[in-house]
KOLGU-4560 file (N, C-alpha, C; in nm, 3 decimals, padded with zeros to 5 digits):
<recs>
<n_xx: 00.108 n_yy: -00.143 n_zz: 00.029 ca_xx: -00.020 ca_yy: -00.028 ca_zz: 00.007 c_xx: 00.113 c_yy: 00.123 c_zz: -00.005 mol: A seq: 1 type: MET>
<n_xx: 00.047 n_yy: 00.205 n_zz: -00.062 ca_xx: 00.211 ca_yy: 00.331 ca_zz: -00.049 c_xx: 00.067 c_yy: 00.467 c_zz: -00.076 mol: A seq: 2 type: THR>
<n_xx: 00.099 n_yy: 00.540 n_zz: 00.043 ca_xx: 00.044 ca_yy: 00.615 ca_zz: -00.011 c_xx: 00.135 c_yy: 00.758 c_zz: -00.046 mol: A seq: 3 type: ASN>
<n_xx: 00.011 n_yy: 00.796 n_zz: -00.138 ca_xx: 00.016 ca_yy: 00.920 ca_zz: -00.264 c_xx: 00.030 c_yy: 01.020 c_zz: -00.189 mol: A seq: 4 type: GLU>
<n_xx: 00.057 n_yy: 01.060 n_zz: -00.142 ca_xx: -00.003 ca_yy: 01.256 ca_zz: -00.138 c_xx: -00.103 c_yy: 01.352 c_zz: -00.233 mol: A seq: 5 type: LEU>
<n_xx: -00.201 n_yy: 01.333 n_zz: -00.200 ca_xx: -00.314 ca_yy: 01.455 ca_zz: -00.285 c_xx: -00.301 c_yy: 01.615 c_zz: -00.270 mol: A seq: 6 type: THR>
<n_xx: -00.300 n_yy: 01.643 n_zz: -00.329 ca_xx: -00.305 ca_yy: 01.802 ca_zz: -00.266 c_xx: -00.449 c_yy: 01.870 c_zz: -00.345 mol: A seq: 7 type: TYR>
<n_xx: -00.463 n_yy: 02.047 n_zz: -00.241 ca_xx: -00.623 ca_yy: 02.077 ca_zz: -00.275 c_xx: -00.563 c_yy: 02.242 c_zz: -00.353 mol: A seq: 8 type: THR>
<n_xx: -00.555 n_yy: 02.247 n_zz: -00.442 ca_xx: -00.497 ca_yy: 02.400 ca_zz: -00.483 c_xx: -00.567 c_yy: 02.517 c_zz: -00.370 mol: A seq: 9 type: ARG>
<n_xx: -00.506 n_yy: 02.620 n_zz: -00.368 ca_xx: -00.545 ca_yy: 02.721 ca_zz: -00.268 c_xx: -00.518 c_yy: 02.847 c_zz: -00.347 mol: A seq: 10 type: ASN>
<n_xx: -00.538 n_yy: 02.916 n_zz: -00.454 ca_xx: -00.520 ca_yy: 03.017 ca_zz: -00.540 c_xx: -00.385 c_yy: 02.983 c_zz: -00.578 mol: A seq: 11 type: GLY>
<n_xx: -00.262 n_yy: 03.050 n_zz: -00.544 ca_xx: -00.140 ca_yy: 02.949 ca_zz: -00.696 c_xx: -00.065 c_yy: 02.839 c_zz: -00.503 mol: A seq: 12 type: ASP>
<n_xx: -00.108 n_yy: 02.793 n_zz: -00.477 ca_xx: -00.063 ca_yy: 02.725 ca_zz: -00.370 c_xx: -00.148 c_yy: 02.567 c_zz: -00.348 mol: A seq: 13 type: TYR>
<n_xx: -00.027 n_yy: 02.480 n_zz: -00.353 ca_xx: -00.101 ca_yy: 02.333 ca_zz: -00.349 c_xx: -00.108 c_yy: 02.307 c_zz: -00.194 mol: A seq: 14 type: LEU>
<n_xx: -00.136 n_yy: 02.275 n_zz: -00.135 ca_xx: -00.158 ca_yy: 02.210 ca_zz: 00.006 c_xx: -00.210 c_yy: 02.082 c_zz: -00.016 mol: A seq: 15 type: ILE>
<n_xx: -00.081 n_yy: 01.994 n_zz: 00.069 ca_xx: -00.153 ca_yy: 01.825 ca_zz: 00.118 c_xx: -00.254 c_yy: 01.819 c_zz: 00.163 mol: A seq: 16 type: PRO>
<n_xx: -00.326 n_yy: 01.722 n_zz: 00.120 ca_xx: -00.427 ca_yy: 01.680 ca_zz: 00.202 c_xx: -00.390 c_yy: 01.596 c_zz: 00.283 mol: A seq: 17 type: ASN>
<n_xx: -00.341 n_yy: 01.610 n_zz: 00.443 ca_xx: -00.289 ca_yy: 01.517 ca_zz: 00.532 c_xx: -00.423 c_yy: 01.495 c_zz: 00.632 mol: A seq: 18 type: LEU>
<n_xx: -00.437 n_yy: 01.327 n_zz: 00.636 ca_xx: -00.493 ca_yy: 01.214 ca_zz: 00.771 c_xx: -00.437 c_yy: 01.251 c_zz: 00.863 mol: A seq: 19 type: THR>
<n_xx: -00.540 n_yy: 01.186 n_zz: 00.990 ca_xx: -00.432 ca_yy: 01.122 ca_zz: 01.096 c_xx: -00.453 c_yy: 00.998 c_zz: 01.102 mol: A seq: 20 type: ILE>
<n_xx: -00.420 n_yy: 00.930 n_zz: 01.135 ca_xx: -00.409 ca_yy: 00.756 ca_zz: 01.138 c_xx: -00.511 c_yy: 00.724 c_zz: 01.271 mol: A seq: 21 type: GLN>
<n_xx: -00.588 n_yy: 00.671 n_zz: 01.256 ca_xx: -00.675 ca_yy: 00.628 ca_zz: 01.360 c_xx: -00.664 c_yy: 00.551 c_zz: 01.451 mol: A seq: 22 type: GLU>
<n_xx: -00.655 n_yy: 00.518 n_zz: 01.607 ca_xx: -00.617 ca_yy: 00.403 ca_zz: 01.646 c_xx: -00.649 c_yy: 00.376 c_zz: 01.779 mol: A seq: 23 type: THR>
<n_xx: -00.672 n_yy: 00.283 n_zz: 01.823 ca_xx: -00.713 ca_yy: 00.287 ca_zz: 02.016 c_xx: -00.593 c_yy: 00.289 c_zz: 02.073 mol: A seq: 24 type: ASP>
<n_xx: -00.489 n_yy: 00.267 n_zz: 02.043 ca_xx: -00.380 ca_yy: 00.291 ca_zz: 02.168 c_xx: -00.313 c_yy: 00.457 c_zz: 02.183 mol: A seq: 25 type: GLN>
<n_xx: -00.343 n_yy: 00.450 n_zz: 02.341 ca_xx: -00.304 ca_yy: 00.625 ca_zz: 02.315 c_xx: -00.138 c_yy: 00.602 c_zz: 02.332 mol: A seq: 26 type: PRO>
<n_xx: -00.070 n_yy: 00.704 n_zz: 02.321 ca_xx: 00.075 ca_yy: 00.758 ca_zz: 02.378 c_xx: 00.057 c_yy: 00.789 c_zz: 02.461 mol: A seq: 27 type: ILE>
<n_xx: 00.203 n_yy: 00.711 n_zz: 02.538 ca_xx: 00.189 ca_yy: 00.731 ca_zz: 02.667 c_xx: 00.325 c_yy: 00.833 c_zz: 02.700 mol: A seq: 28 type: GLY>
<n_xx: 00.400 n_yy: 00.858 n_zz: 02.809 ca_xx: 00.451 ca_yy: 00.970 ca_zz: 02.881 c_xx: 00.608 c_yy: 00.968 c_zz: 02.718 mol: A seq: 29 type: LYS>
<n_xx: 00.652 n_yy: 00.860 n_zz: 02.756 ca_xx: 00.726 ca_yy: 00.842 ca_zz: 02.638 c_xx: 00.771 c_yy: 00.863 c_zz: 02.508 mol: A seq: 30 type: TYR>
<n_xx: 00.634 n_yy: 00.819 n_zz: 02.481 ca_xx: 00.599 ca_yy: 00.904 ca_zz: 02.332 c_xx: 00.569 c_yy: 01.046 c_zz: 02.327 mol: A seq: 31 type: GLY>
<n_xx: 00.532 n_yy: 01.104 n_zz: 02.428 ca_xx: 00.497 ca_yy: 01.208 ca_zz: 02.380 c_xx: 00.619 c_yy: 01.289 c_zz: 02.411 mol: A seq: 32 type: ARG>
<n_xx: 00.705 n_yy: 01.306 n_zz: 02.483 ca_xx: 00.851 ca_yy: 01.318 ca_zz: 02.543 c_xx: 00.904 c_yy: 01.303 c_zz: 02.396 mol: A seq: 33 type: MET>
<n_xx: 00.918 n_yy: 01.181 n_zz: 02.369 ca_xx: 00.953 ca_yy: 01.202 ca_zz: 02.166 c_xx: 00.915 c_yy: 01.306 c_zz: 02.085 mol: A seq: 34 type: ARG>
<n_xx: 00.734 n_yy: 01.298 n_zz: 02.077 ca_xx: 00.730 ca_yy: 01.416 ca_zz: 02.014 c_xx: 00.715 c_yy: 01.534 c_zz: 02.037 mol: A seq: 35 type: GLN>
<n_xx: 00.762 n_yy: 01.562 n_zz: 02.144 ca_xx: 00.812 ca_yy: 01.740 ca_zz: 02.179 c_xx: 00.919 c_yy: 01.719 c_zz: 02.153 mol: A seq: 36 type: LYS>
<n_xx: 01.001 n_yy: 01.639 n_zz: 02.162 ca_xx: 01.191 ca_yy: 01.681 ca_zz: 02.152 c_xx: 01.182 c_yy: 01.695 c_zz: 01.963 mol: A seq: 37 type: TYR>
<n_xx: 01.112 n_yy: 01.640 n_zz: 01.903 ca_xx: 01.165 ca_yy: 01.615 ca_zz: 01.733 c_xx: 01.049 c_yy: 01.764 c_zz: 01.696 mol: A seq: 38 type: LEU>
<n_xx: 00.970 n_yy: 01.754 n_zz: 01.792 ca_xx: 00.940 ca_yy: 01.881 ca_zz: 01.725 c_xx: 01.037 c_yy: 02.055 c_zz: 01.776 mol: A seq: 39 type: GLN>
<n_xx: 01.072 n_yy: 01.989 n_zz: 01.854 ca_xx: 01.197 ca_yy: 02.126 ca_zz: 01.912 c_xx: 01.318 c_yy: 02.120 c_zz: 01.835 mol: A seq: 40 type: GLU>
<n_xx: 01.355 n_yy: 01.986 n_zz: 01.806 ca_xx: 01.475 ca_yy: 02.003 ca_zz: 01.810 c_xx: 01.509 c_yy: 01.910 c_zz: 01.679 mol: A seq: 41 type: HIS>
<n_xx: 01.443 n_yy: 01.865 n_zz: 01.628 ca_xx: 01.468 ca_yy: 01.780 ca_zz: 01.481 c_xx: 01.317 c_yy: 01.815 c_zz: 01.370 mol: A seq: 42 type: ARG>
<n_xx: 01.311 n_yy: 01.933 n_zz: 01.342 ca_xx: 01.188 ca_yy: 01.973 ca_zz: 01.298 c_xx: 01.221 c_yy: 01.923 c_zz: 01.181 mol: A seq: 43 type: PRO>
<n_xx: 01.272 n_yy: 01.866 n_zz: 01.097 ca_xx: 01.303 ca_yy: 01.831 ca_zz: 00.962 c_xx: 01.228 c_yy: 01.641 c_zz: 00.917 mol: A seq: 44 type: ILE>
<n_xx: 01.260 n_yy: 01.595 n_zz: 01.046 ca_xx: 01.241 ca_yy: 01.477 ca_zz: 01.073 c_xx: 01.102 c_yy: 01.476 c_zz: 01.120 mol: A seq: 45 type: LEU>
<n_xx: 01.070 n_yy: 01.540 n_zz: 01.220 ca_xx: 00.899 ca_yy: 01.599 ca_zz: 01.257 c_xx: 00.820 c_yy: 01.613 c_zz: 01.144 mol: A seq: 46 type: TRP>
<n_xx: 00.885 n_yy: 01.693 n_zz: 01.033 ca_xx: 00.805 ca_yy: 01.699 ca_zz: 00.858 c_xx: 00.769 c_yy: 01.541 c_zz: 00.822 mol: A seq: 47 type: ASN>
<n_xx: 00.903 n_yy: 01.486 n_zz: 00.837 ca_xx: 00.904 ca_yy: 01.372 ca_zz: 00.690 c_xx: 00.801 c_yy: 01.269 c_zz: 00.749 mol: A seq: 48 type: ARG>
<n_xx: 00.825 n_yy: 01.222 n_zz: 00.926 ca_xx: 00.706 ca_yy: 01.175 ca_zz: 00.954 c_xx: 00.597 c_yy: 01.206 c_zz: 00.975 mol: A seq: 49 type: LEU>
<n_xx: 00.520 n_yy: 01.329 n_zz: 00.963 ca_xx: 00.392 ca_yy: 01.345 ca_zz: 00.980 c_xx: 00.367 c_yy: 01.322 c_zz: 00.786 mol: A seq: 50 type: ILE>
<n_xx: 00.467 n_yy: 01.343 n_zz: 00.717 ca_xx: 00.385 ca_yy: 01.366 ca_zz: 00.565 c_xx: 00.402 c_yy: 01.179 c_zz: 00.506 mol: A seq: 51 type: LEU>
<n_xx: 00.461 n_yy: 01.111 n_zz: 00.533 ca_xx: 00.442 ca_yy: 01.002 ca_zz: 00.537 c_xx: 00.375 c_yy: 00.884 c_zz: 00.626 mol: A seq: 52 type: SER>
<n_xx: 00.296 n_yy: 00.953 n_zz: 00.710 ca_xx: 00.208 ca_yy: 00.933 ca_zz: 00.777 c_xx: 00.277 c_yy: 00.822 c_zz: 00.892 mol: A seq: 53 type: GLU>
<n_xx: 00.381 n_yy: 00.809 n_zz: 00.895 ca_xx: 00.498 ca_yy: 00.751 ca_zz: 00.992 c_xx: 00.483 c_yy: 00.798 c_zz: 01.140 mol: A seq: 54 type: LYS>
<n_xx: 00.456 n_yy: 00.924 n_zz: 01.205 ca_xx: 00.492 ca_yy: 00.940 ca_zz: 01.310 c_xx: 00.438 c_yy: 00.852 c_zz: 01.412 mol: A seq: 55 type: LEU>
<n_xx: 00.285 n_yy: 00.840 n_zz: 01.396 ca_xx: 00.193 ca_yy: 00.785 ca_zz: 01.499 c_xx: 00.217 c_yy: 00.663 c_zz: 01.552 mol: A seq: 56 type: TYR>
<n_xx: 00.295 n_yy: 00.621 n_zz: 01.455 ca_xx: 00.343 ca_yy: 00.462 ca_zz: 01.482 c_xx: 00.526 c_yy: 00.488 c_zz: 01.533 mol: A seq: 57 type: PRO>
<n_xx: 00.591 n_yy: 00.565 n_zz: 01.487 ca_xx: 00.725 ca_yy: 00.537 ca_zz: 01.586 c_xx: 00.670 c_yy: 00.645 c_zz: 01.699 mol: A seq: 58 type: HIS>
<n_xx: 00.594 n_yy: 00.718 n_zz: 01.722 ca_xx: 00.558 ca_yy: 00.765 ca_zz: 01.885 c_xx: 00.528 c_yy: 00.622 c_zz: 01.931 mol: A seq: 59 type: LEU>
<n_xx: 00.443 n_yy: 00.531 n_zz: 01.888 ca_xx: 00.377 ca_yy: 00.450 ca_zz: 02.020 c_xx: 00.527 c_yy: 00.361 c_zz: 02.002 mol: A seq: 60 type: LEU>
<n_xx: 00.606 n_yy: 00.325 n_zz: 01.930 ca_xx: 00.688 ca_yy: 00.226 ca_zz: 01.899 c_xx: 00.793 c_yy: 00.267 c_zz: 01.985 mol: A seq: 61 type: GLU>
<n_xx: 00.898 n_yy: 00.403 n_zz: 02.004 ca_xx: 00.968 ca_yy: 00.448 ca_zz: 02.109 c_xx: 00.863 c_yy: 00.449 c_zz: 02.265 mol: A seq: 62 type: ILE>
<n_xx: 00.759 n_yy: 00.481 n_zz: 02.263 ca_xx: 00.666 ca_yy: 00.450 ca_zz: 02.372 c_xx: 00.670 c_yy: 00.333 c_zz: 02.429 mol: A seq: 63 type: ASP>
<n_xx: 00.682 n_yy: 00.175 n_zz: 02.351 ca_xx: 00.637 ca_yy: 00.067 ca_zz: 02.401 c_xx: 00.790 c_yy: 00.029 c_zz: 02.443 mol: A seq: 64 type: GLN>
<n_xx: 00.879 n_yy: 00.107 n_zz: 02.335 ca_xx: 01.042 ca_yy: 00.012 ca_zz: 02.370 c_xx: 01.076 c_yy: 00.134 c_zz: 02.522 mol: A seq: 65 type: ALA>
<n_xx: 01.072 n_yy: 00.238 n_zz: 02.519 ca_xx: 01.081 ca_yy: 00.287 ca_zz: 02.690 c_xx: 01.018 c_yy: 00.218 c_zz: 02.774 mol: A seq: 66 type: ALA>
<n_xx: 00.887 n_yy: 00.188 n_zz: 02.827 ca_xx: 00.847 ca_yy: 00.079 ca_zz: 02.950 c_xx: 00.941 c_yy: -00.011 c_zz: 02.915 mol: A seq: 67 type: GLU>
<n_xx: 00.894 n_yy: -00.114 n_zz: 02.780 ca_xx: 01.008 ca_yy: -00.237 ca_zz: 02.812 c_xx: 01.149 c_yy: -00.191 c_zz: 02.835 mol: A seq: 68 type: SER>
<n_xx: 01.175 n_yy: -00.106 n_zz: 02.838 ca_xx: 01.393 ca_yy: -00.102 ca_zz: 02.882 c_xx: 01.335 c_yy: -00.039 c_zz: 02.988 mol: A seq: 69 type: ARG>
<n_xx: 01.223 n_yy: -00.002 n_zz: 03.092 ca_xx: 01.211 ca_yy: 00.071 ca_zz: 03.252 c_xx: 01.183 c_yy: -00.051 c_zz: 03.297 mol: A seq: 70 type: LEU>
<n_xx: 01.104 n_yy: -00.146 n_zz: 03.261 ca_xx: 01.063 ca_yy: -00.257 ca_zz: 03.333 c_xx: 01.191 c_yy: -00.337 c_zz: 03.362 mol: A seq: 71 type: GLU>
<n_xx: 01.279 n_yy: -00.363 n_zz: 03.263 ca_xx: 01.406 ca_yy: -00.457 ca_zz: 03.274 c_xx: 01.472 c_yy: -00.371 c_zz: 03.330 mol: A seq: 72 type: GLN>
<n_xx: 01.537 n_yy: -00.278 n_zz: 03.342 ca_xx: 01.636 ca_yy: -00.219 ca_zz: 03.398 c_xx: 01.569 c_yy: -00.179 c_zz: 03.527 mol: A seq: 73 type: MET>
<n_xx: 01.439 n_yy: -00.157 n_zz: 03.603 ca_xx: 01.423 ca_yy: -00.136 ca_zz: 03.749 c_xx: 01.419 c_yy: -00.229 c_zz: 03.831 mol: A seq: 74 type: MET>
<n_xx: 01.454 n_yy: -00.416 n_zz: 03.763 ca_xx: 01.495 ca_yy: -00.485 ca_zz: 03.871 c_xx: 01.613 c_yy: -00.451 c_zz: 03.937 mol: A seq: 75 type: PRO>
<n_xx: 01.725 n_yy: -00.428 n_zz: 03.849 ca_xx: 01.858 ca_yy: -00.435 ca_zz: 03.812 c_xx: 01.934 c_yy: -00.343 c_zz: 03.946 mol: A seq: 76 type: GLU>
<n_xx: 01.847 n_yy: -00.219 n_zz: 03.908 ca_xx: 01.885 ca_yy: -00.085 ca_zz: 03.970 c_xx: 01.831 c_yy: -00.065 c_zz: 04.108 mol: A seq: 77 type: LEU>
<n_xx: 01.739 n_yy: -00.134 n_zz: 04.163 ca_xx: 01.755 ca_yy: -00.156 ca_zz: 04.268 c_xx: 01.777 c_yy: -00.271 c_zz: 04.363 mol: A seq: 78 type: ALA>
<n_xx: 01.810 n_yy: -00.389 n_zz: 04.312 ca_xx: 01.911 ca_yy: -00.515 ca_zz: 04.382 c_xx: 02.066 c_yy: -00.442 c_zz: 04.383 mol: A seq: 79 type: LYS>
<n_xx: 02.077 n_yy: -00.340 n_zz: 04.319 ca_xx: 02.253 ca_yy: -00.229 ca_zz: 04.303 c_xx: 02.176 c_yy: -00.150 c_zz: 04.384 mol: A seq: 80 type: ALA>
<n_xx: 02.069 n_yy: -00.055 n_zz: 04.418 ca_xx: 02.130 ca_yy: 00.022 ca_zz: 04.472 c_xx: 02.030 c_yy: -00.096 c_zz: 04.696 mol: A seq: 81 type: ALA>
<n_xx: 02.024 n_yy: -00.220 n_zz: 04.683 ca_xx: 01.979 ca_yy: -00.244 ca_zz: 04.792 c_xx: 01.859 c_yy: -00.188 c_zz: 04.859 mol: A seq: 82 type: GLY>
<n_xx: 01.743 n_yy: -00.166 n_zz: 04.748 ca_xx: 01.616 ca_yy: -00.142 ca_zz: 04.815 c_xx: 01.526 c_yy: -00.349 c_zz: 04.823 mol: A seq: 83 type: ALA>
<n_xx: 01.545 n_yy: -00.365 n_zz: 04.890 ca_xx: 01.509 ca_yy: -00.475 ca_zz: 04.882 c_xx: 01.386 c_yy: -00.505 c_zz: 04.999 mol: A seq: 84 type: THR>
<n_xx: 01.291 n_yy: -00.611 n_zz: 04.963 ca_xx: 01.202 ca_yy: -00.635 ca_zz: 05.050 c_xx: 01.186 c_yy: -00.626 c_zz: 05.194 mol: A seq: 85 type: GLU>
<n_xx: 01.316 n_yy: -00.693 n_zz: 05.249 ca_xx: 01.354 ca_yy: -00.659 ca_zz: 05.407 c_xx: 01.351 c_yy: -00.504 c_zz: 05.450 mol: A seq: 86 type: ALA>
<n_xx: 01.402 n_yy: -00.428 n_zz: 05.335 ca_xx: 01.445 ca_yy: -00.287 ca_zz: 05.396 c_xx: 01.268 c_yy: -00.187 c_zz: 05.331 mol: A seq: 87 type: LEU>
<n_xx: 01.187 n_yy: -00.256 n_zz: 05.237 ca_xx: 01.112 ca_yy: -00.210 ca_zz: 05.257 c_xx: 00.959 c_yy: -00.247 c_zz: 05.381 mol: A seq: 88 type: LYS>
<n_xx: 01.023 n_yy: -00.332 n_zz: 05.469 ca_xx: 00.954 ca_yy: -00.407 ca_zz: 05.575 c_xx: 00.952 c_yy: -00.308 c_zz: 05.681 mol: A seq: 89 type: ALA>
<n_xx: 01.122 n_yy: -00.315 n_zz: 05.688 ca_xx: 01.205 ca_yy: -00.248 ca_zz: 05.818 c_xx: 01.165 c_yy: -00.085 c_zz: 05.830 mol: A seq: 90 type: SER>
<n_xx: 01.244 n_yy: -00.007 n_zz: 05.683 ca_xx: 01.251 ca_yy: 00.125 ca_zz: 05.650 c_xx: 01.171 c_yy: 00.188 c_zz: 05.539 mol: A seq: 91 type: ASP>
<n_xx: 01.032 n_yy: 00.179 n_zz: 05.522 ca_xx: 00.968 ca_yy: 00.235 ca_zz: 05.436 c_xx: 01.014 c_yy: 00.365 c_zz: 05.351 mol: A seq: 92 type: PRO>
<n_xx: 01.035 n_yy: 00.434 n_zz: 05.422 ca_xx: 01.054 ca_yy: 00.581 ca_zz: 05.353 c_xx: 01.203 c_yy: 00.560 c_zz: 05.256 mol: A seq: 93 type: MET>
<n_xx: 01.322 n_yy: 00.486 n_zz: 05.340 ca_xx: 01.435 ca_yy: 00.474 ca_zz: 05.275 c_xx: 01.386 c_yy: 00.409 c_zz: 05.155 mol: A seq: 94 type: LYS>
<n_xx: 01.293 n_yy: 00.321 n_zz: 05.162 ca_xx: 01.296 ca_yy: 00.225 ca_zz: 05.028 c_xx: 01.235 c_yy: 00.266 c_zz: 04.931 mol: A seq: 95 type: TRP>
<n_xx: 01.154 n_yy: 00.359 n_zz: 04.918 ca_xx: 01.092 ca_yy: 00.492 ca_zz: 04.856 c_xx: 01.208 c_yy: 00.569 c_zz: 04.815 mol: A seq: 96 type: VAL>
<n_xx: 01.269 n_yy: 00.604 n_zz: 04.878 ca_xx: 01.363 ca_yy: 00.678 ca_zz: 04.820 c_xx: 01.458 c_yy: 00.588 c_zz: 04.749 mol: A seq: 97 type: GLY>
<n_xx: 01.510 n_yy: 00.503 n_zz: 04.807 ca_xx: 01.622 ca_yy: 00.426 ca_zz: 04.669 c_xx: 01.526 c_yy: 00.390 c_zz: 04.536 mol: A seq: 98 type: LEU>
<n_xx: 01.391 n_yy: 00.362 n_zz: 04.567 ca_xx: 01.316 ca_yy: 00.320 ca_zz: 04.442 c_xx: 01.322 c_yy: 00.472 c_zz: 04.345 mol: A seq: 99 type: MET>
<n_xx: 01.314 n_yy: 00.586 n_zz: 04.382 ca_xx: 01.285 ca_yy: 00.687 ca_zz: 04.331 c_xx: 01.399 c_yy: 00.752 c_zz: 04.225 mol: A seq: 100 type: ASN>
<n_xx: 01.520 n_yy: 00.718 n_zz: 04.302 ca_xx: 01.686 ca_yy: 00.676 ca_zz: 04.286 c_xx: 01.667 c_yy: 00.673 c_zz: 04.177 mol: A seq: 101 type: THR>
<n_xx: 01.612 n_yy: 00.491 n_zz: 04.177 ca_xx: 01.678 ca_yy: 00.416 ca_zz: 04.080 c_xx: 01.548 c_yy: 00.414 c_zz: 03.950 mol: A seq: 102 type: CYS>
<n_xx: 01.434 n_yy: 00.505 n_zz: 03.924 ca_xx: 01.358 ca_yy: 00.552 ca_zz: 03.848 c_xx: 01.467 c_yy: 00.639 c_zz: 03.776 mol: A seq: 103 type: LYS>
<n_xx: 01.451 n_yy: 00.741 n_zz: 03.822 ca_xx: 01.547 ca_yy: 00.855 ca_zz: 03.760 c_xx: 01.656 c_yy: 00.787 c_zz: 03.728 mol: A seq: 104 type: ALA>
<n_xx: 01.735 n_yy: 00.696 n_zz: 03.777 ca_xx: 01.818 ca_yy: 00.681 ca_zz: 03.672 c_xx: 01.802 c_yy: 00.604 c_zz: 03.520 mol: A seq: 105 type: GLN>
<n_xx: 01.736 n_yy: 00.529 n_zz: 03.558 ca_xx: 01.670 ca_yy: 00.473 ca_zz: 03.424 c_xx: 01.576 c_yy: 00.502 c_zz: 03.353 mol: A seq: 106 type: ALA>
<n_xx: 01.530 n_yy: 00.662 n_zz: 03.361 ca_xx: 01.417 ca_yy: 00.768 ca_zz: 03.286 c_xx: 01.578 c_yy: 00.850 c_zz: 03.260 mol: A seq: 107 type: GLU>
<n_xx: 01.712 n_yy: 00.831 n_zz: 03.281 ca_xx: 01.793 ca_yy: 00.881 ca_zz: 03.275 c_xx: 01.849 c_yy: 00.900 c_zz: 03.137 mol: A seq: 108 type: GLU>
<n_xx: 01.866 n_yy: 00.697 n_zz: 03.113 ca_xx: 01.919 ca_yy: 00.634 ca_zz: 03.046 c_xx: 01.846 c_yy: 00.635 c_zz: 02.918 mol: A seq: 109 type: VAL>
<n_xx: 01.712 n_yy: 00.632 n_zz: 02.941 ca_xx: 01.600 ca_yy: 00.607 ca_zz: 02.833 c_xx: 01.566 c_yy: 00.742 c_zz: 02.774 mol: A seq: 110 type: ILE>
<n_xx: 01.579 n_yy: 00.845 n_zz: 02.842 ca_xx: 01.591 ca_yy: 00.960 ca_zz: 02.803 c_xx: 01.708 c_yy: 00.979 c_zz: 02.663 mol: A seq: 111 type: LEU>
<n_xx: 01.804 n_yy: 00.923 n_zz: 02.681 ca_xx: 01.935 ca_yy: 00.958 ca_zz: 02.596 c_xx: 01.940 c_yy: 00.827 c_zz: 02.495 mol: A seq: 112 type: HIS>
<n_xx: 01.910 n_yy: 00.731 n_zz: 02.534 ca_xx: 01.923 ca_yy: 00.591 ca_zz: 02.462 c_xx: 01.796 c_yy: 00.582 c_zz: 02.360 mol: A seq: 113 type: GLU>
<n_xx: 01.663 n_yy: 00.672 n_zz: 02.410 ca_xx: 01.556 ca_yy: 00.654 ca_zz: 02.278 c_xx: 01.509 c_yy: 00.805 c_zz: 02.277 mol: A seq: 114 type: LEU>
<n_xx: 01.421 n_yy: 00.844 n_zz: 02.315 ca_xx: 01.371 ca_yy: 00.985 ca_zz: 02.367 c_xx: 01.511 c_yy: 01.126 c_zz: 02.268 mol: A seq: 115 type: ILE>
<n_xx: 01.605 n_yy: 01.105 n_zz: 02.277 ca_xx: 01.708 ca_yy: 01.217 ca_zz: 02.241 c_xx: 01.790 c_yy: 01.122 c_zz: 02.091 mol: A seq: 116 type: MET>
<n_xx: 01.693 n_yy: 01.050 n_zz: 02.039 ca_xx: 01.814 ca_yy: 00.969 ca_zz: 01.924 c_xx: 01.801 c_yy: 00.996 c_zz: 01.803 mol: A seq: 117 type: ASN>
</recs>
């Protein structure tokens, strides 16, 4: 299936007839972060993805990859930080602090690997 662009004449200009793909899956946090990054820092890629109607699938793919990467990294980071179930039972506030630190570290990696790449 080829997506051939059609145009509408408006005076001396040809305006592309753009459509947005409808889907049931919402874009999550990381997809929206990628969208904002593309708009602000990579406008040529942003326009190319819009015109080829590949923006939404791209954002969904980034969001799913980021979520998967976060789920993979969190147990490893928590183990390295010493955020165990025993600590959770004995000192819940310290455990929460360690888990928040681990999540911030994981999100920083995701930001550099997937969002701003």
